[in-house]
Biopython code that builds the backbone (N, CA, C, O; Angstrom):
import numpy as np
from Bio.PDB.StructureBuilder import StructureBuilder

atoms = [
    (1, "MET", "N", (105.532, 88.205, 67.907)),
    (1, "MET", "CA", (104.717, 87.759, 69.017)),
    (1, "MET", "C", (103.274, 87.665, 68.542)),
    (1, "MET", "O", (102.752, 88.596, 67.929)),
    (2, "ALA", "N", (102.643, 86.551, 68.824)),
    (2, "ALA", "CA", (101.252, 86.338, 68.419)),
    (2, "ALA", "C", (100.352, 86.323, 69.646)),
    (2, "ALA", "O", (100.741, 85.864, 70.720)),
    (3, "ILE", "N", (99.156, 86.830, 69.463)),
    (3, "ILE", "CA", (98.147, 86.796, 70.523)),
    (3, "ILE", "C", (97.126, 85.738, 70.129)),
    (3, "ILE", "O", (96.554, 85.778, 69.039)),
    (4, "THR", "N", (96.909, 84.795, 71.034)),
    (4, "THR", "CA", (95.947, 83.728, 70.743)),
    (4, "THR", "C", (94.899, 83.659, 71.845)),
    (4, "THR", "O", (95.158, 84.005, 72.998)),
    (5, "ARG", "N", (93.736, 83.215, 71.470)),
    (5, "ARG", "CA", (92.636, 83.088, 72.422)),
    (5, "ARG", "C", (92.864, 81.863, 73.313)),
    (5, "ARG", "O", (93.334, 80.821, 72.856)),
    (6, "ASP", "N", (92.520, 82.016, 74.593)),
    (6, "ASP", "CA", (92.586, 80.904, 75.545)),
    (6, "ASP", "C", (91.253, 80.160, 75.458)),
    (6, "ASP", "O", (90.260, 80.589, 76.045)),
    (7, "HIS", "N", (91.236, 79.055, 74.732)),
    (7, "HIS", "CA", (90.001, 78.300, 74.534)),
    (7, "HIS", "C", (89.621, 77.475, 75.760)),
    (7, "HIS", "O", (88.535, 76.896, 75.789)),
    (8, "THR", "N", (90.478, 77.404, 76.766)),
    (8, "THR", "CA", (90.157, 76.645, 77.976)),
    (8, "THR", "C", (89.293, 77.452, 78.937)),
    (8, "THR", "O", (88.673, 76.889, 79.839)),
    (9, "PHE", "N", (89.248, 78.778, 78.746)),
    (9, "PHE", "CA", (88.460, 79.634, 79.637)),
    (9, "PHE", "C", (87.026, 79.735, 79.151)),
    (9, "PHE", "O", (86.774, 79.961, 77.968)),
    (10, "HIS", "N", (86.095, 79.569, 80.068)),
    (10, "HIS", "CA", (84.677, 79.754, 79.774)),
    (10, "HIS", "C", (84.121, 80.719, 80.816)),
    (10, "HIS", "O", (84.247, 80.479, 82.017)),
    (11, "GLU", "N", (83.508, 81.803, 80.360)),
    (11, "GLU", "CA", (83.047, 82.836, 81.296)),
    (11, "GLU", "C", (82.000, 82.332, 82.264)),
    (11, "GLU", "O", (81.825, 82.929, 83.327)),
    (12, "ASP", "N", (81.289, 81.247, 81.940)),
    (12, "ASP", "CA", (80.294, 80.737, 82.875)),
    (12, "ASP", "C", (80.925, 80.139, 84.130)),
    (12, "ASP", "O", (80.222, 79.871, 85.105)),
    (13, "THR", "N", (82.247, 79.926, 84.119)),
    (13, "THR", "CA", (82.909, 79.455, 85.345)),
    (13, "THR", "C", (82.921, 80.542, 86.415)),
    (13, "THR", "O", (83.178, 80.257, 87.584)),
    (14, "LEU", "N", (82.645, 81.785, 86.024)),
    (14, "LEU", "CA", (82.591, 82.884, 86.986)),
    (14, "LEU", "C", (81.194, 83.069, 87.569)),
    (14, "LEU", "O", (81.002, 83.881, 88.474)),
    (15, "ASP", "N", (80.213, 82.316, 87.054)),
    (15, "ASP", "CA", (78.854, 82.414, 87.597)),
    (15, "ASP", "C", (78.820, 81.845, 89.010)),
    (15, "ASP", "O", (79.339, 80.759, 89.267)),
    (16, "VAL", "N", (78.208, 82.586, 89.914)),
    (16, "VAL", "CA", (78.087, 82.170, 91.305)),
    (16, "VAL", "C", (76.618, 82.274, 91.699)),
    (16, "VAL", "O", (75.996, 83.325, 91.544)),
    (17, "ASP", "N", (76.071, 81.172, 92.211)),
    (17, "ASP", "CA", (74.684, 81.209, 92.661)),
    (17, "ASP", "C", (74.568, 82.056, 93.918)),
    (17, "ASP", "O", (75.326, 81.877, 94.871)),
    (18, "ASN", "N", (73.625, 82.970, 93.914)),
    (18, "ASN", "CA", (73.326, 83.800, 95.081)),
    (18, "ASN", "C", (74.552, 84.519, 95.637)),
    (18, "ASN", "O", (74.762, 84.535, 96.850)),
    (19, "ALA", "N", (75.349, 85.102, 94.778)),
    (19, "ALA", "CA", (76.527, 85.850, 95.233)),
    (19, "ALA", "C", (76.105, 86.957, 96.181)),
    (19, "ALA", "O", (75.102, 87.631, 95.946)),
    (20, "ASN", "N", (76.868, 87.150, 97.255)),
    (20, "ASN", "CA", (76.540, 88.219, 98.198)),
    (20, "ASN", "C", (77.612, 89.306, 98.219)),
    (20, "ASN", "O", (77.567, 90.218, 99.045)),
    (21, "ALA", "N", (78.572, 89.202, 97.307)),
    (21, "ALA", "CA", (79.621, 90.217, 97.235)),
    (21, "ALA", "C", (80.176, 90.286, 95.815)),
    (21, "ALA", "O", (80.054, 89.342, 95.035)),
    (22, "LEU", "N", (80.787, 91.422, 95.503)),
    (22, "LEU", "CA", (81.433, 91.630, 94.209)),
    (22, "LEU", "C", (82.840, 92.151, 94.449)),
    (22, "LEU", "O", (83.042, 93.039, 95.276)),
    (23, "LEU", "N", (83.802, 91.610, 93.736)),
    (23, "LEU", "CA", (85.194, 92.044, 93.813)),
    (23, "LEU", "C", (85.511, 92.868, 92.574)),
    (23, "LEU", "O", (85.316, 92.402, 91.451)),
    (24, "SER", "N", (85.996, 94.080, 92.770)),
    (24, "SER", "CA", (86.360, 94.938, 91.645)),
    (24, "SER", "C", (87.806, 94.668, 91.243)),
    (24, "SER", "O", (88.709, 94.683, 92.080)),
    (25, "LEU", "N", (88.012, 94.422, 89.960)),
    (25, "LEU", "CA", (89.355, 94.198, 89.427)),
    (25, "LEU", "C", (89.928, 95.462, 88.793)),
    (25, "LEU", "O", (91.023, 95.439, 88.230)),
    (26, "SER", "N", (89.191, 96.557, 88.884)),
    (26, "SER", "CA", (89.604, 97.793, 88.233)),
    (26, "SER", "C", (89.304, 98.990, 89.127)),
    (26, "SER", "O", (88.596, 98.875, 90.127)),
    (27, "TYR", "N", (89.851, 100.128, 88.753)),
    (27, "TYR", "CA", (89.459, 101.368, 89.414)),
    (27, "TYR", "C", (87.994, 101.620, 89.065)),
    (27, "TYR", "O", (87.559, 101.317, 87.954)),
    (28, "ALA", "N", (87.240, 102.167, 90.002)),
    (28, "ALA", "CA", (85.810, 102.364, 89.766)),
    (28, "ALA", "C", (85.324, 103.636, 90.440)),
    (28, "ALA", "O", (85.776, 104.004, 91.524)),
    (29, "SER", "N", (84.403, 104.288, 89.776)),
    (29, "SER", "CA", (83.747, 105.451, 90.352)),
    (29, "SER", "C", (82.410, 105.613, 89.679)),
    (29, "SER", "O", (82.283, 105.393, 88.475)),
    (30, "PHE", "N", (81.407, 105.999, 90.452)),
    (30, "PHE", "CA", (80.058, 106.127, 89.925)),
    (30, "PHE", "C", (79.249, 107.000, 90.849)),
    (30, "PHE", "O", (79.676, 107.309, 91.962)),
    (31, "GLU", "N", (78.066, 107.402, 90.385)),
    (31, "GLU", "CA", (77.164, 108.227, 91.192)),
    (31, "GLU", "C", (76.847, 107.510, 92.496)),
    (31, "GLU", "O", (76.622, 106.299, 92.486)),
    (32, "GLY", "N", (76.823, 108.216, 93.605)),
    (32, "GLY", "CA", (76.477, 107.634, 94.893)),
    (32, "GLY", "C", (77.565, 106.757, 95.478)),
    (32, "GLY", "O", (77.267, 105.836, 96.238)),
    (33, "ILE", "N", (78.816, 107.019, 95.145)),
    (33, "ILE", "CA", (79.941, 106.181, 95.552)),
    (33, "ILE", "C", (79.976, 105.939, 97.067)),
    (33, "ILE", "O", (80.405, 104.874, 97.509)),
    (34, "GLY", "N", (79.535, 106.905, 97.852)),
    (34, "GLY", "CA", (79.605, 106.771, 99.300)),
    (34, "GLY", "C", (78.421, 106.064, 99.937)),
    (34, "GLY", "O", (78.380, 105.909, 101.158)),
    (35, "THR", "N", (77.459, 105.634, 99.133)),
    (35, "THR", "CA", (76.250, 105.037, 99.702)),
    (35, "THR", "C", (76.276, 103.516, 99.745)),
    (35, "THR", "O", (75.335, 102.899, 100.244)),
    (36, "TYR", "N", (77.338, 102.900, 99.228)),
    (36, "TYR", "CA", (77.385, 101.442, 99.156)),
    (36, "TYR", "C", (78.129, 100.840, 100.330)),
    (36, "TYR", "O", (79.127, 101.386, 100.801)),
    (37, "ASN", "N", (77.624, 99.697, 100.799)),
    (37, "ASN", "CA", (78.301, 98.927, 101.830)),
    (37, "ASN", "C", (79.482, 98.240, 101.149)),
    (37, "ASN", "O", (79.296, 97.331, 100.340)),
    (38, "ALA", "N", (80.687, 98.674, 101.476)),
    (38, "ALA", "CA", (81.861, 98.173, 100.769)),
    (38, "ALA", "C", (83.095, 98.235, 101.658)),
    (38, "ALA", "O", (83.138, 98.961, 102.652)),
    (39, "HIS", "N", (84.090, 97.457, 101.272)),
    (39, "HIS", "CA", (85.412, 97.490, 101.902)),
    (39, "HIS", "C", (86.355, 97.934, 100.789)),
    (39, "HIS", "O", (86.407, 97.299, 99.736)),
    (40, "TYR", "N", (87.099, 99.016, 101.009)),
    (40, "TYR", "CA", (87.834, 99.606, 99.902)),
    (40, "TYR", "C", (88.975, 100.503, 100.373)),
    (40, "TYR", "O", (89.078, 100.855, 101.548)),
    (41, "ARG", "N", (89.815, 100.855, 99.428)),
    (41, "ARG", "CA", (90.785, 101.939, 99.552)),
    (41, "ARG", "C", (90.409, 102.940, 98.475)),
    (41, "ARG", "O", (89.955, 102.567, 97.393)),
    (42, "LEU", "N", (90.602, 104.207, 98.781)),
    (42, "LEU", "CA", (90.280, 105.249, 97.817)),
    (42, "LEU", "C", (91.528, 105.758, 97.119)),
    (42, "LEU", "O", (92.630, 105.717, 97.666)),
    (43, "PHE", "N", (91.335, 106.230, 95.915)),
    (43, "PHE", "CA", (92.395, 106.771, 95.070)),
    (43, "PHE", "C", (91.852, 108.048, 94.449)),
    (43, "PHE", "O", (90.708, 108.079, 93.995)),
    (44, "THR", "N", (92.650, 109.087, 94.426)),
    (44, "THR", "CA", (92.237, 110.323, 93.767)),
    (44, "THR", "C", (92.887, 110.382, 92.395)),
    (44, "THR", "O", (94.112, 110.416, 92.276)),
    (45, "LYS", "N", (92.060, 110.394, 91.364)),
    (45, "LYS", "CA", (92.553, 110.449, 89.993)),
    (45, "LYS", "C", (92.532, 111.900, 89.518)),
    (45, "LYS", "O", (91.534, 112.606, 89.669)),
    (46, "PHE", "N", (93.638, 112.321, 88.950)),
    (46, "PHE", "CA", (93.755, 113.648, 88.363)),
    (46, "PHE", "C", (93.815, 113.455, 86.847)),
    (46, "PHE", "O", (94.897, 113.417, 86.261)),
    (47, "GLY", "N", (92.652, 113.333, 86.225)),
    (47, "GLY", "CA", (92.570, 113.001, 84.810)),
    (47, "GLY", "C", (92.874, 114.166, 83.891)),
    (47, "GLY", "O", (92.827, 115.333, 84.279)),
    (48, "ARG", "N", (93.188, 113.802, 82.650)),
    (48, "ARG", "CA", (93.472, 114.788, 81.606)),
    (48, "ARG", "C", (92.797, 114.370, 80.315)),
    (48, "ARG", "O", (92.473, 113.202, 80.101)),
    (49, "LEU", "N", (92.598, 115.343, 79.479)),
    (49, "LEU", "CA", (92.037, 115.123, 78.151)),
    (49, "LEU", "C", (93.125, 115.344, 77.118)),
    (49, "LEU", "O", (94.089, 116.069, 77.363)),
    (50, "GLY", "N", (92.970, 114.725, 75.977)),
    (50, "GLY", "CA", (93.918, 114.917, 74.881)),
    (50, "GLY", "C", (93.252, 115.632, 73.728)),
    (50, "GLY", "O", (92.270, 116.352, 73.912)),
    (51, "GLY", "N", (93.785, 115.435, 72.552)),
    (51, "GLY", "CA", (93.210, 116.014, 71.346)),
    (51, "GLY", "C", (93.172, 117.527, 71.396)),
    (51, "GLY", "O", (94.108, 118.173, 71.867)),
    (52, "HIS", "N", (92.071, 118.085, 70.903)),
    (52, "HIS", "CA", (91.981, 119.550, 70.822)),
    (52, "HIS", "C", (91.864, 120.211, 72.196)),
    (52, "HIS", "O", (92.007, 121.430, 72.294)),
    (53, "TYR", "N", (91.609, 119.450, 73.253)),
    (53, "TYR", "CA", (91.565, 120.020, 74.601)),
    (53, "TYR", "C", (92.968, 120.335, 75.125)),
    (53, "TYR", "O", (93.123, 121.095, 76.080)),
    (54, "ALA", "N", (93.975, 119.753, 74.501)),
    (54, "ALA", "CA", (95.353, 119.920, 74.976)),
    (54, "ALA", "C", (96.136, 120.968, 74.189)),
    (54, "ALA", "O", (97.311, 121.202, 74.475)),
    (55, "ILE", "N", (95.508, 121.595, 73.213)),
    (55, "ILE", "CA", (96.197, 122.616, 72.426)),
    (55, "ILE", "C", (95.330, 123.883, 72.384)),
    (55, "ILE", "O", (94.113, 123.800, 72.547)),
    (56, "PRO", "N", (95.944, 125.045, 72.168)),
    (56, "PRO", "CA", (95.147, 126.289, 72.096)),
    (56, "PRO", "C", (94.141, 126.209, 70.946)),
    (56, "PRO", "O", (94.426, 125.613, 69.908)),
    (57, "ASP", "N", (92.963, 126.813, 71.134)),
    (57, "ASP", "CA", (91.981, 126.800, 70.053)),
    (57, "ASP", "C", (92.321, 127.882, 69.029)),
    (57, "ASP", "O", (93.299, 128.611, 69.197)),
    (58, "THR", "N", (91.524, 127.988, 67.978)),
    (58, "THR", "CA", (91.805, 128.922, 66.879)),
    (58, "THR", "C", (91.746, 130.378, 67.316)),
    (58, "THR", "O", (92.296, 131.248, 66.641)),
    (59, "SER", "N", (91.078, 130.657, 68.451)),
    (59, "SER", "CA", (91.009, 132.026, 68.966)),
    (59, "SER", "C", (92.203, 132.353, 69.850)),
    (59, "SER", "O", (92.329, 133.478, 70.334)),
    (60, "GLY", "N", (93.079, 131.378, 70.063)),
    (60, "GLY", "CA", (94.246, 131.603, 70.908)),
    (60, "GLY", "C", (93.984, 131.376, 72.387)),
    (60, "GLY", "O", (94.848, 131.654, 73.219)),
    (61, "ASN", "N", (92.786, 130.868, 72.728)),
    (61, "ASN", "CA", (92.492, 130.575, 74.132)),
    (61, "ASN", "C", (93.377, 129.433, 74.622)),
    (61, "ASN", "O", (93.641, 128.484, 73.884)),
    (62, "PRO", "N", (93.832, 129.528, 75.861)),
    (62, "PRO", "CA", (94.723, 128.478, 76.370)),
    (62, "PRO", "C", (93.973, 127.143, 76.496)),
    (62, "PRO", "O", (92.763, 127.126, 76.724)),
    (63, "PRO", "N", (94.697, 126.030, 76.348)),
    (63, "PRO", "CA", (94.055, 124.726, 76.476)),
    (63, "PRO", "C", (93.647, 124.446, 77.923)),
    (63, "PRO", "O", (94.211, 125.021, 78.855)),
    (64, "ASN", "N", (92.685, 123.576, 78.102)),
    (64, "ASN", "CA", (92.278, 123.156, 79.435)),
    (64, "ASN", "C", (92.107, 121.630, 79.429)),
    (64, "ASN", "O", (90.983, 121.130, 79.380)),
    (65, "PRO", "N", (93.227, 120.893, 79.480)),
    (65, "PRO", "CA", (93.124, 119.434, 79.413)),
    (65, "PRO", "C", (92.844, 118.769, 80.757)),
    (65, "PRO", "O", (92.640, 117.556, 80.811)),
    (66, "PHE", "N", (92.831, 119.540, 81.841)),
    (66, "PHE", "CA", (92.752, 118.922, 83.164)),
    (66, "PHE", "C", (91.325, 118.760, 83.663)),
    (66, "PHE", "O", (90.538, 119.706, 83.669)),
    (67, "LYS", "N", (91.008, 117.526, 84.086)),
    (67, "LYS", "CA", (89.722, 117.255, 84.724)),
    (67, "LYS", "C", (89.835, 117.614, 86.200)),
    (67, "LYS", "O", (90.935, 117.766, 86.731)),
    (68, "LYS", "N", (88.700, 117.745, 86.846)),
    (68, "LYS", "CA", (88.673, 117.923, 88.297)),
    (68, "LYS", "C", (89.088, 116.594, 88.939)),
    (68, "LYS", "O", (88.910, 115.545, 88.320)),
    (69, "PRO", "N", (89.631, 116.606, 90.153)),
    (69, "PRO", "CA", (89.985, 115.345, 90.822)),
    (69, "PRO", "C", (88.740, 114.464, 91.003)),
    (69, "PRO", "O", (87.655, 114.951, 91.321)),
    (70, "ILE", "N", (88.929, 113.164, 90.792)),
    (70, "ILE", "CA", (87.839, 112.194, 90.891)),
    (70, "ILE", "C", (88.215, 111.165, 91.952)),
    (70, "ILE", "O", (89.307, 110.598, 91.912)),
    (71, "LEU", "N", (87.313, 110.925, 92.898)),
    (71, "LEU", "CA", (87.514, 109.922, 93.928)),
    (71, "LEU", "C", (87.099, 108.567, 93.367)),
    (71, "LEU", "O", (85.984, 108.406, 92.871)),
    (72, "MET", "N", (88.020, 107.576, 93.451)),
    (72, "MET", "CA", (87.760, 106.253, 92.879)),
    (72, "MET", "C", (88.095, 105.155, 93.885)),
    (72, "MET", "O", (88.954, 105.326, 94.750)),
    (73, "PHE", "N", (87.397, 104.018, 93.755)),
    (73, "PHE", "CA", (87.769, 102.821, 94.501)),
    (73, "PHE", "C", (88.963, 102.196, 93.803)),
    (73, "PHE", "O", (88.998, 102.129, 92.574)),
    (74, "GLU", "N", (89.952, 101.734, 94.582)),
    (74, "GLU", "CA", (91.083, 101.021, 94.002)),
    (74, "GLU", "C", (90.656, 99.593, 93.652)),
    (74, "GLU", "O", (89.687, 99.083, 94.214)),
    (75, "PRO", "N", (91.382, 98.940, 92.719)),
    (75, "PRO", "CA", (91.111, 97.526, 92.468)),
    (75, "PRO", "C", (91.218, 96.740, 93.774)),
    (75, "PRO", "O", (92.075, 97.024, 94.610)),
    (76, "GLY", "N", (90.349, 95.760, 93.937)),
    (76, "GLY", "CA", (90.310, 94.985, 95.170)),
    (76, "GLY", "C", (89.170, 95.388, 96.077)),
    (76, "GLY", "O", (88.958, 94.759, 97.114)),
    (77, "ALA", "N", (88.428, 96.427, 95.712)),
    (77, "ALA", "CA", (87.274, 96.836, 96.515)),
    (77, "ALA", "C", (86.232, 95.715, 96.500)),
    (77, "ALA", "O", (86.020, 95.059, 95.481)),
    (78, "VAL", "N", (85.593, 95.513, 97.644)),
    (78, "VAL", "CA", (84.548, 94.501, 97.763)),
    (78, "VAL", "C", (83.239, 95.200, 98.098)),
    (78, "VAL", "O", (83.156, 95.968, 99.057)),
    (79, "PHE", "N", (82.220, 94.923, 97.295)),
    (79, "PHE", "CA", (80.887, 95.490, 97.492)),
    (79, "PHE", "C", (79.979, 94.386, 98.004)),
    (79, "PHE", "O", (79.951, 93.290, 97.445)),
    (80, "TYR", "N", (79.238, 94.670, 99.067)),
    (80, "TYR", "CA", (78.378, 93.675, 99.687)),
    (80, "TYR", "C", (76.920, 93.891, 99.304)),
    (80, "TYR", "O", (76.435, 95.022, 99.270)),
    (81, "ASN", "N", (76.232, 92.801, 99.018)),
    (81, "ASN", "CA", (74.783, 92.795, 98.797)),
    (81, "ASN", "C", (74.316, 93.824, 97.774)),
    (81, "ASN", "O", (73.382, 94.584, 98.029)),
    (82, "VAL", "N", (74.964, 93.842, 96.633)),
    (82, "VAL", "CA", (74.570, 94.725, 95.535)),
    (82, "VAL", "C", (74.828, 93.977, 94.230)),
    (82, "VAL", "O", (75.763, 93.181, 94.149)),
    (83, "SER", "N", (74.018, 94.223, 93.219)),
    (83, "SER", "CA", (74.205, 93.537, 91.940)),
    (83, "SER", "C", (75.163, 94.319, 91.057)),
    (83, "SER", "O", (75.276, 95.540, 91.166)),
    (84, "ASP", "N", (75.854, 93.592, 90.176)),
    (84, "ASP", "CA", (76.752, 94.282, 89.251)),
    (84, "ASP", "C", (75.962, 95.178, 88.311)),
    (84, "ASP", "O", (76.474, 96.205, 87.863)),
    (85, "THR", "N", (74.730, 94.810, 88.007)),
    (85, "THR", "CA", (73.880, 95.645, 87.153)),
    (85, "THR", "C", (73.631, 97.000, 87.804)),
    (85, "THR", "O", (73.643, 98.027, 87.126)),
    (86, "GLU", "N", (73.406, 97.008, 89.108)),
    (86, "GLU", "CA", (73.173, 98.272, 89.813)),
    (86, "GLU", "C", (74.422, 99.154, 89.775)),
    (86, "GLU", "O", (74.322, 100.356, 89.532)),
    (87, "LEU", "N", (75.591, 98.567, 90.012)),
    (87, "LEU", "CA", (76.821, 99.367, 90.012)),
    (87, "LEU", "C", (77.169, 99.875, 88.616)),
    (87, "LEU", "O", (77.703, 100.974, 88.469)),
    (88, "LYS", "N", (76.868, 99.082, 87.598)),
    (88, "LYS", "CA", (77.201, 99.479, 86.229)),
    (88, "LYS", "C", (76.154, 100.390, 85.608)),
    (88, "LYS", "O", (76.348, 100.875, 84.493)),
    (89, "SER", "N", (75.046, 100.631, 86.306)),
    (89, "SER", "CA", (73.961, 101.418, 85.732)),
    (89, "SER", "C", (74.208, 102.922, 85.794)),
    (89, "SER", "O", (73.482, 103.683, 85.155)),
    (90, "LYS", "N", (75.204, 103.367, 86.539)),
    (90, "LYS", "CA", (75.467, 104.808, 86.655)),
    (90, "LYS", "C", (76.959, 105.117, 86.538)),
    (90, "LYS", "O", (77.550, 105.693, 87.452)),
    (91, "PRO", "N", (77.565, 104.733, 85.414)),
    (91, "PRO", "CA", (79.007, 104.863, 85.314)),
    (91, "PRO", "C", (79.543, 106.209, 84.853)),
    (91, "PRO", "O", (80.725, 106.487, 85.056)),
    (92, "LEU", "N", (78.729, 107.045, 84.249)),
    (92, "LEU", "CA", (79.253, 108.300, 83.712)),
    (92, "LEU", "C", (79.114, 109.424, 84.722)),
    (92, "LEU", "O", (78.007, 109.865, 85.031)),
    (93, "LEU", "N", (80.243, 109.880, 85.231)),
    (93, "LEU", "CA", (80.250, 110.973, 86.197)),
    (93, "LEU", "C", (80.156, 112.303, 85.475)),
    (93, "LEU", "O", (80.834, 112.531, 84.473)),
    (94, "LYS", "N", (79.314, 113.174, 85.991)),
    (94, "LYS", "CA", (79.148, 114.512, 85.435)),
    (94, "LYS", "C", (79.987, 115.495, 86.236)),
    (94, "LYS", "O", (80.498, 115.163, 87.305)),
    (95, "ASP", "N", (80.123, 116.699, 85.713)),
    (95, "ASP", "CA", (80.816, 117.798, 86.396)),
    (95, "ASP", "C", (82.263, 117.448, 86.741)),
    (95, "ASP", "O", (82.729, 117.701, 87.852)),
    (96, "VAL", "N", (82.962, 116.865, 85.772)),
    (96, "VAL", "CA", (84.364, 116.502, 85.984)),
    (96, "VAL", "C", (85.320, 117.443, 85.248)),
    (96, "VAL", "O", (86.537, 117.273, 85.319)),
    (97, "HIS", "N", (84.768, 118.434, 84.544)),
    (97, "HIS", "CA", (85.574, 119.368, 83.748)),
    (97, "HIS", "C", (84.783, 120.657, 83.606)),
    (97, "HIS", "O", (83.566, 120.666, 83.791)),
    (98, "SER", "N", (85.462, 121.733, 83.281)),
    (98, "SER", "CA", (84.755, 123.007, 83.077)),
    (98, "SER", "C", (83.790, 122.930, 81.891)),
    (98, "SER", "O", (82.797, 123.657, 81.856)),
    (99, "ASN", "N", (84.072, 122.065, 80.929)),
    (99, "ASN", "CA", (83.150, 121.801, 79.831)),
    (99, "ASN", "C", (82.124, 120.786, 80.333)),
    (99, "ASN", "O", (82.472, 119.634, 80.589)),
    (100, "LYS", "N", (80.880, 121.196, 80.474)),
    (100, "LYS", "CA", (79.834, 120.360, 81.071)),
    (100, "LYS", "C", (79.502, 119.124, 80.238)),
    (100, "LYS", "O", (78.830, 118.218, 80.730)),
    (101, "ASP", "N", (79.963, 119.069, 78.974)),
    (101, "ASP", "CA", (79.709, 117.898, 78.134)),
    (101, "ASP", "C", (80.679, 116.748, 78.418)),
    (101, "ASP", "O", (80.431, 115.615, 78.006)),
    (102, "ILE", "N", (81.769, 117.029, 79.111)),
    (102, "ILE", "CA", (82.776, 116.002, 79.416)),
    (102, "ILE", "C", (82.266, 115.124, 80.550)),
    (102, "ILE", "O", (81.729, 115.627, 81.537)),
    (103, "ARG", "N", (82.434, 113.804, 80.408)),
    (103, "ARG", "CA", (82.057, 112.829, 81.432)),
    (103, "ARG", "C", (83.283, 111.957, 81.734)),
    (103, "ARG", "O", (84.254, 111.932, 80.977)),
    (104, "HIS", "N", (83.205, 111.252, 82.851)),
    (104, "HIS", "CA", (84.245, 110.277, 83.183)),
    (104, "HIS", "C", (83.584, 108.924, 83.372)),
    (104, "HIS", "O", (82.624, 108.800, 84.132)),
    (105, "SER", "N", (84.091, 107.912, 82.686)),
    (105, "SER", "CA", (83.536, 106.566, 82.803)),
    (105, "SER", "C", (84.284, 105.803, 83.888)),
    (105, "SER", "O", (85.501, 105.632, 83.821)),
    (106, "GLY", "N", (83.533, 105.348, 84.891)),
    (106, "GLY", "CA", (84.137, 104.604, 85.992)),
    (106, "GLY", "C", (83.554, 103.207, 86.112)),
    (106, "GLY", "O", (83.391, 102.697, 87.220)),
    (107, "ILE", "N", (83.235, 102.578, 84.974)),
    (107, "ILE", "CA", (82.621, 101.252, 84.979)),
    (107, "ILE", "C", (83.587, 100.242, 85.593)),
    (107, "ILE", "O", (84.704, 100.081, 85.103)),
    (108, "PRO", "N", (83.169, 99.558, 86.664)),
    (108, "PRO", "CA", (84.056, 98.573, 87.274)),
    (108, "PRO", "C", (83.973, 97.211, 86.578)),
    (108, "PRO", "O", (82.922, 96.815, 86.075)),
    (109, "LEU", "N", (85.106, 96.507, 86.562)),
    (109, "LEU", "CA", (85.149, 95.114, 86.132)),
    (109, "LEU", "C", (84.967, 94.292, 87.398)),
    (109, "LEU", "O", (85.810, 94.344, 88.294)),
    (110, "LEU", "N", (83.877, 93.535, 87.486)),
    (110, "LEU", "CA", (83.482, 92.885, 88.737)),
    (110, "LEU", "C", (83.407, 91.369, 88.612)),
    (110, "LEU", "O", (83.025, 90.833, 87.572)),
    (111, "ILE", "N", (83.782, 90.689, 89.697)),
    (111, "ILE", "CA", (83.633, 89.235, 89.792)),
    (111, "ILE", "C", (82.767, 88.946, 91.020)),
    (111, "ILE", "O", (83.088, 89.392, 92.122)),
    (112, "PRO", "N", (81.655, 88.190, 90.833)),
    (112, "PRO", "CA", (80.799, 87.855, 91.971)),
    (112, "PRO", "C", (81.405, 86.724, 92.796)),
    (112, "PRO", "O", (82.096, 85.858, 92.261)),
    (113, "PHE", "N", (81.141, 86.737, 94.105)),
    (113, "PHE", "CA", (81.575, 85.637, 94.972)),
    (113, "PHE", "C", (80.740, 85.649, 96.246)),
    (113, "PHE", "O", (79.975, 86.581, 96.492)),
    (114, "ASN", "N", (80.894, 84.619, 97.039)),
    (114, "ASN", "CA", (80.159, 84.487, 98.300)),
    (114, "ASN", "C", (81.113, 84.608, 99.473)),
    (114, "ASN", "O", (82.197, 84.024, 99.475)),
    (115, "ILE", "N", (80.696, 85.370, 100.466)),
    (115, "ILE", "CA", (81.418, 85.463, 101.741)),
    (115, "ILE", "C", (80.555, 84.767, 102.777)),
    (115, "ILE", "O", (79.417, 85.168, 103.019)),
    (116, "GLU", "N", (81.093, 83.738, 103.379)),
    (116, "GLU", "CA", (80.317, 83.004, 104.400)),
    (116, "GLU", "C", (80.016, 83.919, 105.572)),
    (116, "GLU", "O", (80.861, 84.706, 105.997)),
    (117, "GLY", "N", (78.808, 83.805, 106.084)),
    (117, "GLY", "CA", (78.396, 84.581, 107.238)),
    (117, "GLY", "C", (77.963, 85.996, 106.897)),
    (117, "GLY", "O", (77.561, 86.743, 107.789)),
    (118, "GLN", "N", (78.034, 86.381, 105.636)),
    (118, "GLN", "CA", (77.611, 87.709, 105.191)),
    (118, "GLN", "C", (76.219, 87.587, 104.604)),
    (118, "GLN", "O", (75.997, 86.784, 103.698)),
    (119, "SER", "N", (75.280, 88.369, 105.107)),
    (119, "SER", "CA", (73.936, 88.299, 104.543)),
    (119, "SER", "C", (73.484, 89.656, 104.074)),
    (119, "SER", "O", (72.371, 89.795, 103.567)),
]
sb = StructureBuilder()
sb.init_structure("model")
sb.init_model(0)
sb.init_chain("A")
sb.init_seg("    ")
for serial, (resi, resn, name, xyz) in enumerate(atoms, 1):
    if name == "N":
        sb.init_residue(resn, " ", resi, " ")
    sb.init_atom(name, np.array(xyz, "f"), 0.0, 1.0, " ", f" {name:<3s}", serial, name[0])
structure = sb.get_structure()
């Protein structure tokens, strides 16, 4: 099986003048998730870590691969009157694990569009 590039697709076809809404094609979570004007369904993610977080350390301490539950928007969420730059500017969630250095990336994949009658 070969993977080939679709040369008929041009990303500028997704450009929309004066878009007033964004459609998320992915799960998303970011700082201030509850402050945005949006239409959405929520999903609770129970994340895990791999690698050395999933096995006992050299001192025999038990592993801790489990992150704290994270509230996320499901794909299909619509954000009104906000730029994709603003939503993508705060993607790393803090305090998702007992190890304070662990972060969770909730960068959404967004497509701009216009909703008539929405200002």
